[in-house]
Structures are given as C-alpha cells and as structure tokens.
C-alpha positions, 0 to 999 in steps of 0.5 A: 809844923805847918810852914805858914806860921810864924811863932814870933815877930822881929822889929829891927829898928834904927832912929836918927835924931829926936831925942836923948832919952836917959837911962830911966827914961828908956826903961819907961820907953821899954816898958811902956812898950812891952805894955802897948804890945802885951808882953810882961816884963820879967827884968829891964837890965841897962847900962850907961857909958857914962856922962854923954856916952851911949846906953845898951840894955835889955828888957827881959820879957816872958815873950822874949825881949826888947834891946836897945844900944844908943850912940848919942855921938852919931845921933843914932839908936838901934832897937830891937823888938822880939816877940811872940804868942799874941804880942804886937811888935808894931804897938810897941814900935808906936811907943817907941817912935813917941819916946825918942820922936826920930826925924828918921827911922827904919823898920825891918819887919821879920817873922821868925821860925818861918822856912820861907824869908818873910822879910819886910821894910815898914 
C-alpha cells in the first residue's frame, strides 16, 4: 500500500452563530451536502431532544457519513463529513455553510488512512 494515498477525507466542522435549523431542514442540508460532494445517501437518522434543545444525527453514506450535533443554548453546531473514493468533502462544506450561515466557523481536514499526519485547518 502506498503511503501517499489516503482512502478518505474527514472534515471536522465547528459553526458558531447563524441559523437554528429544524430536523427537516437539517435532513435537507445533509442530503444536499452529500449530493454536492458526490456521495450516495443510504439513510438519515436524526433525533431531537425537545423544544429548544439540540438535535443529533447521522447521514449514512455509501462512502461513509455526515454527522451533526447541535447545542442551541450555546449557539454551536458540530458536524463531521467523512467521505472516500472520488467524493469531495469541501463541496459538502460549502452547502453546509450556506444552510447554517454561521457567523464564525472552524474546519479541520484530516486525510484518513495516511501513515503520516496531514491534519490541516481550513
């Protein structure tokens, strides 16, 4: 196996501020993000913790997953996008940034499966 080839790209995304989305809006954003990066959605499972509380969930992709955890009381959303094959995680990021419209964000990119650490902050 070649050391220079990473089988997957993993984005760790932090959003602060911006839109508070409903479960239906989050599902749409996750499906749109998967489509944008070239992934195939197998299933989306979301769970809301009640009125004004957070939402957690995952979109299971043929190429891996997109997950979300929201904390409305902290005005914070944590997402991760892990894809492999020919998918482009950065294209999913653009869709998610548009949907959530965060005032501030931080994104770390990790090439999964590489033997040398290549974590980058985007």
